[in-house]
C-alpha positions in Angstrom: 46.0 -230.6 78.4 46.2 -231.4 74.7 48.3 -230.6 71.7 47.2 -227.7 69.5 48.7 -227.5 65.9 49.5 -223.9 65.2 51.0 -224.6 61.8 51.7 -227.7 59.7 53.7 -230.0 62.0 54.1 -227.5 64.8 52.3 -228.2 68.0 52.0 -226.4 71.4 50.9 -227.8 74.7 49.7 -225.6 77.6 49.7 -226.7 81.2 47.6 -225.4 84.1 50.7 -225.4 86.4 52.2 -221.9 85.9 50.2 -221.7 82.6 53.4 -223.0 80.9 53.4 -223.5 77.2 55.9 -225.9 75.5 56.3 -226.9 71.9 57.1 -229.6 69.3 58.4 -229.1 65.8 58.1 -232.1 63.5 60.5 -232.7 60.6 60.7 -235.6 58.2 63.6 -237.2 60.1 63.5 -236.0 63.6 61.6 -233.6 65.9 62.5 -230.8 68.3 61.0 -230.4 71.7 60.9 -226.8 72.9 61.3 -226.7 76.7 60.9 -229.7 79.0 58.8 -228.5 82.0 59.8 -228.2 85.7 60.8 -231.6 87.1 61.5 -235.2 86.3 57.9 -236.3 86.5 56.6 -233.4 84.4 59.3 -234.1 81.8 58.3 -237.7 81.7 54.7 -236.7 81.1 55.8 -234.5 78.3 58.0 -237.1 76.7 55.0 -239.6 76.7 52.8 -236.9 75.2 55.3 -236.3 72.4 55.2 -240.1 71.7 51.5 -239.8 71.2 52.2 -237.7 68.1 55.4 -239.1 66.7 58.0 -241.9 67.0 60.7 -239.7 65.4 64.0 -239.3 67.3 64.0 -236.1 69.2 66.3 -233.2 70.1 65.6 -230.8 72.9 66.0 -227.0 73.2 65.6 -225.0 76.4 64.7 -221.4 75.8 66.3 -220.4 79.1 67.4 -221.8 82.5 64.4 -221.1 84.7 63.3 -224.3 86.3 59.8 -224.6 84.7 61.4 -224.6 81.2 64.5 -226.7 81.7 64.4 -229.1 84.8 62.4 -231.8 83.0 65.1 -232.7 80.5 66.4 -236.0 81.9 63.5 -238.3 80.7 64.4 -237.3 77.1 68.0 -238.5 77.3 70.0 -239.6 75.5 69.6 -236.9 72.9 71.0 -233.5 71.8 70.1 -230.8 74.2 70.5 -227.2 72.9 70.5 -223.9 74.8 72.2 -220.5 74.8 75.7 -220.7 76.3 74.6 -218.6 79.3 71.9 -221.1 80.1 74.5 -223.8 80.4 76.5 -221.6 82.8 73.4 -220.7 84.8 72.3 -224.3 85.2 75.8 -225.4 86.2 76.3 -222.7 88.8 72.8 -222.3 90.2 70.6 -225.2 89.0 70.8 -227.4 92.0 70.3 -224.7 94.5 67.3 -223.4 92.5 66.0 -227.0 92.5 66.2 -227.2 96.3 64.6 -223.8 96.7 61.7 -224.7 94.4 61.2 -228.0 96.2 60.9 -226.2 99.5 58.5 -223.6 98.0 56.2 -226.2 96.6 56.1 -228.1 99.9 55.2 -224.9 101.7 52.4 -224.3 99.2 50.9 -227.7 99.9 52.0 -229.4 96.7 54.1 -232.3 98.0 53.9 -234.3 94.8 55.8 -231.5 92.9 58.2 -231.0 95.8 59.0 -234.8 95.8 59.5 -234.8 92.1 61.9 -231.8 92.3 63.9 -233.7 95.0 64.3 -236.6 92.6 65.2 -234.4 89.7 68.7 -234.2 88.3 69.9 -231.0 86.5 70.8 -231.8 82.9 73.4 -229.5 81.4 72.8 -228.8 77.7 75.6 -230.3 75.6 75.1 -228.0 72.6 75.6 -224.4 73.5 74.5 -221.6 71.2 76.2 -218.3 71.2 74.3 -216.3 68.6 72.9 -218.6 66.0 72.5 -222.3 65.1 70.5 -224.2 62.6 69.0 -227.7 63.2 68.1 -229.8 60.2 65.0 -231.8 61.1 64.6 -233.3 57.6 62.9 -231.1 55.1 62.6 -228.4 57.7 65.1 -226.2 59.6 64.7 -224.9 63.1 66.8 -221.8 63.7 68.0 -221.0 67.2 68.7 -217.3 67.8 69.9 -215.4 70.8 68.3 -212.0 70.4 70.2 -210.3 73.3 69.3 -210.0 76.9 65.7 -209.5 78.0 63.9 -211.8 80.3 67.3 -213.3 81.1 70.8 -212.7 79.6 70.5 -216.1 77.8 67.1 -216.2 76.1 66.9 -218.3 72.9 64.3 -218.0 70.2 63.3 -221.0 68.1 62.3 -219.9 64.6 60.7 -222.2 62.1 61.0 -220.1 58.9 58.9 -222.2 56.6 55.9 -221.9 58.9 56.4 -218.4 60.2 56.4 -219.6 63.8 58.7 -218.4 66.6 58.9 -220.0 70.1 59.8 -217.0 72.3 60.2 -218.6 75.8 59.5 -216.0 78.4 60.6 -213.1 76.2 56.9 -213.1 75.5 54.2 -213.9 78.0 50.5 -213.9 77.5 48.9 -213.1 80.9 45.8 -211.0 81.6 47.8 -207.8 81.0 50.5 -209.3 78.7 53.2 -209.5 81.3 52.7 -210.4 85.0 54.7 -209.4 88.0 56.5 -212.8 87.8 57.8 -211.9 84.4 60.4 -209.7 86.0 63.2 -211.0 88.3 66.8 -210.4 89.4 68.1 -211.7 86.0 65.9 -209.5 83.9 67.4 -206.8 81.7 64.6 -204.3 81.4 66.4 -201.7 79.3 67.6 -204.3 76.7 64.3 -206.3 76.5 62.6 -204.1 73.8 65.6 -204.6 71.5 65.3 -208.4 72.0 61.6 -208.1 70.9 62.6 -206.0 68.0 64.9 -208.9 66.9 62.0 -211.3 67.2 59.7 -209.0 65.2 62.4 -208.7 62.5 61.7 -212.4 61.8 58.2 -211.4 60.6 56.4 -214.2 62.5 52.8 -215.2 61.8 52.6 -217.0 65.2 54.6 -216.4 68.3 54.4 -219.0 71.0 55.0 -217.4 74.5 56.5 -219.2 77.4 53.2 -218.9 79.3 49.7 -218.6 77.8 48.1 -218.9 74.4 50.0 -218.2 71.2 49.9 -214.6 70.0 50.6 -212.6 66.8 53.2 -210.0 65.9 50.8 -207.2 66.9 50.7 -208.5 70.5 54.4 -208.6 70.6 54.7 -205.1 69.2 52.3 -203.7 71.8 54.3 -205.1 74.7 57.6 -204.2 73.1 56.2 -200.6 73.3 55.1 -201.2 76.8 58.5 -202.3 77.9 60.0 -199.2 76.3 57.7 -197.1 78.4 58.8 -198.9 81.6 62.5 -198.6 80.7 62.0 -194.9 79.9 60.4 -194.3 83.2 63.3 -196.0 85.0 65.8 -194.0 83.0 63.9 -190.7 83.7 64.3 -191.4 87.5 60.6 -190.9 88.3 59.3 -192.0 91.6 57.5 -195.4 91.9 54.2 -193.6 92.3 54.8 -191.5 89.2 55.8 -194.6 87.3 52.6 -196.4 88.3 50.6 -193.5 87.1 52.3 -193.4 83.7 52.7 -197.1 83.1 50.6 -199.1 80.7 50.6 -202.0 83.1 49.0 -202.6 86.5 50.7 -201.4 89.7 52.1 -204.9 90.6 53.6 -205.4 87.2 55.1 -201.9 87.1 56.6 -202.3 90.6 58.2 -205.7 89.7 59.6 -204.3 86.4 61.2 -201.3 88.2 62.4 -203.5 91.0 64.2 -205.7 88.4 66.0 -202.6 87.3 67.0 -201.6 90.8 64.1 -199.2 91.6 62.3 -199.8 94.9 
């Protein structure tokens, strides 16, 4: 684990656990931490890692409510915590039950240290909800928070740094062996709307896109998988059988099944 500078003053950090990628945007007066990892211990590690690079006061943004991106916020407090408004609702209504579920899952997987940390984790509700758009002045640099519409969830939030041409995409973009993985699609996924969310990202004309998981990518990668999602959504709309969908899909069978299942096709 180490920081990689993808543009002047913009750093990403990639973790072996879940291949998670988080970010840090440096301004002249403060910095912005993009996602906080999955529990109180992981958040504390990230906070310490940020302090290796800068002593600037920080704000935090969570790209969406999934535990691996938002449950590590407490060690950063007190500070501004930003998220799309739906993320606040999701964490308030389901955060604690999700925390308990994940703790049980990690214990079953033989990872008691993560389970213990989740049991000690408190869910932080972002105090600065974003509906469509917000701009954060970091001092000589602006970070623009944009809700591109539903996709991976109904509350995804892009973090755009216009002066550097960098967009942090959260899990709207993932960089697995085939682009997306089966875990990219869940019960809160909006398959039919996801391509339009990626169109909104591409309209920002980014040079670098930082995914929620995996190495940073370029606009061509995003465009390729925007097209792939359109194929999957079209197959669902056409009412083809799962076997027909797998045969026509640009993705492996497990990814195709998961995507269709998220859209109600079994």
